[in-house]
N, C-alpha and C positions, 0 to 999 in steps of 0.2 A: 504495499501498501503505500503511495508515495508522498511524502510529506507534508507536502502542501495542502494534501485533501485530509490528513490525520490530523494536522493541527490548524487547518484552517478558523477564520475568524467567523462568525455566526452572520455579522455585518458586510465581510469582504473587507474590511478595514485592516490598519497596518496594530500590529502587536502593542498591548500597553503593557505598562511595568505596573507596580504594586499601588502608585499612587495616580493612576488613570494618567498620566501622561505618556506621549508617542515614544518610543524607545527607540533612541536613537544612537547607542552606544553598540560597537561593535561586537561586544560580547553578550549575547543576547539569552546566559546562563539561566538568568531567574524566568523569564518568560517560556523557556524550556520546561522548566521544572514545575512551572503553574500549567501549562497545558497538559504534562504529562498527570499533575495530579487532580485535575478535572477529570480527564479520560479515562482514569481509574477508579475515580468516585472516594478519592483519598480525603480525609481532612487535612494530612499534611506530606508535603515531600521531601524527602533528607538527601542530598547528594553527600557521599561519605568516601574517603579515600582511605585504603588497607593496604599494607605493608605487610611481610611476612609474617609477621607475629600477630596479626590480624588486629592490630590496635586500631580501630577507628578514628579519623580525624573529621569532622563536620565540615564541610565546603561551605553548603549554602542548604538554606531552606525555605521553602514558599508555602502559602496555603492558602486556596481558590475562596475560602470564605474569610480569610485574612483572621482565622482563628488558631494561631501558633501554639502550640503547646510550651507550656513553662519551663520545660528541661527536655530535648528529645532525647540528649545522650545515652541515659540508661535504654530508652528505647531501644535505638540504634544497637548498641551493645549485645544486648538479648537476641535482638533478631538477627545480629548477624554473628553468632556463636556456632553455627553449622557450617563451618569452614568449605563443604564440598559444594555448598550451592553458592559459594563467593565467587569461584572461577569462570573466568569467562571464556568461553570453548570457541566463540566463532560460529558455532554450530546449530544456534537454534537459540532462543531465548530459555533460561533456566531460574523458572519461577518457584519461590519457597515461602511458605506460610507458615508463622509464628504466632504462639499464644504468649500474651505480654498479662501475664499474672500480677509481676513485681510492679506493674505502671498503673496508675489511679487513672489519667487523663485518656491512655489509650489502650485498647482489649487487644487489639490483633495488629500486624505488620505482614506486609508482602516485599521480599527484596528482588532486586533485577539486577544480575551483574550483566554490565553494561560496556565495560573497555579495561583491558590490561594492557600496562607498557612499562617495562622496565623494573619488574620487579611490584612495580603499584597497580590496583585494583579499585576501579571506581563502582562504586554499589549505590543505586535507587532504590530507597526504602520509602515506602507506602504506610501511613499511620493510620488505623482506624480508629474511631471512637466505637463504631459498632458497626458490624458488616455480618450480615445473615449467609448463609450457603450462596443464596441465589446470588447475592452482590457478590461476595467472592469469585464466583465462576464467569462471573459477568468481567470484574476487574481483571483478572487471571488469562482471558481471552484476549481482553484490550492493549495487556502488559504484551501477550506475545505477538501480537501486531503490531505494535509499537517499537520492539525490541532494536529489529535491523534498523531504521530511521535513528533509532537513539545512540547504536551502538558505532555507526559512523559516527555522526558527531561529536558522540564522547571519547573516540578514539582520538580524532584529531585533536579535541580540548583537552586531553591529557596531555597529547605532544607538545601542543602549543605553550601550553602551563610549563613543561620541565624544560621549555626552549629558554621563558620567558623569566623564569626563577634565575634560570642560570646564567642569563644576560645581565641579571640584577648582581648577581656574585661577581661576574668580572667586573661591572663598573662601581661594586664596592671596592676590589683590589684596585683598581687603577686610581681611584678617588684617597686612597691609604698612603701613595706615593707622594714625596715631595716635589717630584718633576711635573712637570708641566706637559701633559700628553695631550695630543691632537691629532682626530683623524680627519683628513681631506678626502675629497675627491676627485676626479679625473682633473678638474677645472681648478681646482685650489679651494675650494669652498669648504666651510667647516660642517660637517654632519656630526661631532661629538666631539667632546673633551670631558679630562676630568675637574675634579673641582678646584685644583691649582692652575690647571687654564682657564677656568673661568674669572677666578680671582685677577688673574694676569690680564686678562680681556677688561674685565673693569678698571682697572689702574692706567691700561692701555699707555703701558711703559716700555713695550717692546713690540707686541703686536697687538693687534684689534680685528674685530669680524666686519667683513662688508658684506653685502646681498649676495654677492659674486664670488667672492674668495676672499683669502685671509693676506691683510693688509699689514707692513712692517711700518712701523714709528718713524724709519728712515725713509722716504719713497723709494730712494734707488738699490735699499736690500729687498724690496719688493720684488724687483726684477732677476735678485740674486737668488729669492726664495723659489722663483718659477721657474728660472734654470734650473737650479740644484733637482726640480719637479721632474722635468722633462729628461737630467741624467740619470737620475734615480730609476724613470720608466723606462727608458732606451737600454739602459744596462743593467739594470735589476741589481745595484749596488748602493748601498747607503753615503749620504754625502753629510760632511760634518761641515757647519758653514757658523760663522758669528753674528751676533743680530745686536745691533747698537741699543741704548736704552737714553731715556731722557735725562737732560741735566748731565751729559758725559760722562755718566757714571762708566763702571768696569762693561763691558759689552758680553752678553749670554752666550756660550755656545749652545747649538742646537743638531740634531741628529735626525736627517729625512732620511725614511725607509720607505721602501714599496712593501705594500701588505704581501703576505704570503702565499693569498689567493687570487691569482690574475682577475682582474674586473673585466666582467662582460659590456659595461656599457661604463662611460665616464661619469655616472651617478652615483656608479658603486664604490665604497671605501678602496680607496686608491694608495696612499700612504698614510705615513703617522709621523707623526714630528714631533720630538721630545727635547723641551728645552730645559737646561738645566742651568738653576741659580746658583752660582760658586757664592753668594752671600749668606747661602741661608744658613742658621744658624743650628748649630748639630753637637750644642753643648749637653742639652737634655739627652740627647741619643747615644752621646758619648759616654753619659755618667751611667746611664743604663746599661752601656756594652759593659763597662767596668762592675756593673754588680752582676750580670751572668757571668763573668769571670770570679766571681767572688775574691774582688778587692777590696782591701779594706779603704776609707775615707781619705786616707791620707794618700794611699797609694792610687787612688782615683785621680786625686788632685795634681799630682805627681806624673801621669798619665796626660792629665788636659793639658798642660803647660807643654808638654813635650809634644805633643799630636799639635799645638798652636805654634808651634815653630820655636821655642825658647830649647838653648843649651843645659845641659845638667846643671851647671853652674849656676847658669843664672832661675834656672826654675826651684834651685836650692835657695837662693837668694830672695826669691818672692814667697816660699813658704816659709823663711825664715828660722831653717834649718843647716847643719853643716854639709858641705857638699860630699863628705863621706858617709852619713848620714842617707843622703838622697842615692848615694851608688848601693848603699845595702837593701833601701826598698825597691830599687830597681832591679836587684838580682831577685827578690822573692816575686817581684812581679815577671819576669821573664819565667820562672817557675811555673806561675799561674796560668800562663798562656802558651807556653811551650814554644818560648823566643828564646835567641841567645845573644841580639844584639841590639840596639835603640832604633838603628833602623826599619828591620826587619819587627818591631813591636810597634812602630808606627805604622807600617803597612799592614798590620794584623787588626788593629784597632781600628783605622779605617772603613778597612773592608767588611769590617763585623759589624759596623755601625748600621741601625737597623733604620734606612731614609724611609722615614713616613711622615705624613701630613698631622701626625698625630701630637697633641700638645703633650699627652701625659698616657703611659701604658706602665705595664707591672712587669718584674721578669721573676719566674719562680725558680 
């Protein structure tokens, strides 16, 4: 049975949400659930996600008569105890009925497995305050008719949800970096950036966004950016360039790299631009790094001075200790960091710094 026939509006109008307004959002999950609940005569329909341990997570719930249960978690948990009925086979509907003796507001539940992807299963649970044998039979027959349509929709929905969650996680990972990361299309227009890059755009200190492309503060360097894009696109190699800043401050280094996946059209992500701020204060990050190596407060202070470029004698003077004492501390630091030279220590500490935009984080 076709989806447009099963879920057709009585008046031929557009789907409506629970507030009676036209639903113009791309995700019509609530509308699908509402139509399912109405077609199987349920008091409430609940969509739940199940993992291999069968612990349900409620994703959405609707009621055709707008009389939601106060807490459907118990009802869904009881209804989904029959694990055999929760596996979607793709070979027809598996409808199961359950008595809800421990739930006051609902007496029966009907479960329908609609999709399975990567160890995750989507289950539709229809809850009933009252359902006699005739109503149950009619609901079951309708559920079996709806199942092919629901399976197709929810299979795509579950896959899209997994992809969306992954993209959110990737974006969060990029936002943790203290490097400005900018995604450009084939024309140099910005199609994505992390939090540091957004702040850089707002300051208009190095680069900023125009409607059509990324623009450098120094107009001549906009040409340099596009030349770098042409080189990266043609040779498939990353290009290192310098970008001027306002008020004649130290230029910033930028690395422009082509994306690993070759773009099919010019609007696809084509380049990744990383801009490194050499003025970033790494004091806190260095302190956390010292904590991770179990350095004492005094040892950490010595490391900080050495990383900032001071000689051991000057570091000792800053700390108001004898140079011999500072050298003794240094030997202890060598042991804790598995280094044996001052230059090696500085290299290890700088490479061990957690480059992050977070102001504070903990070490264990």
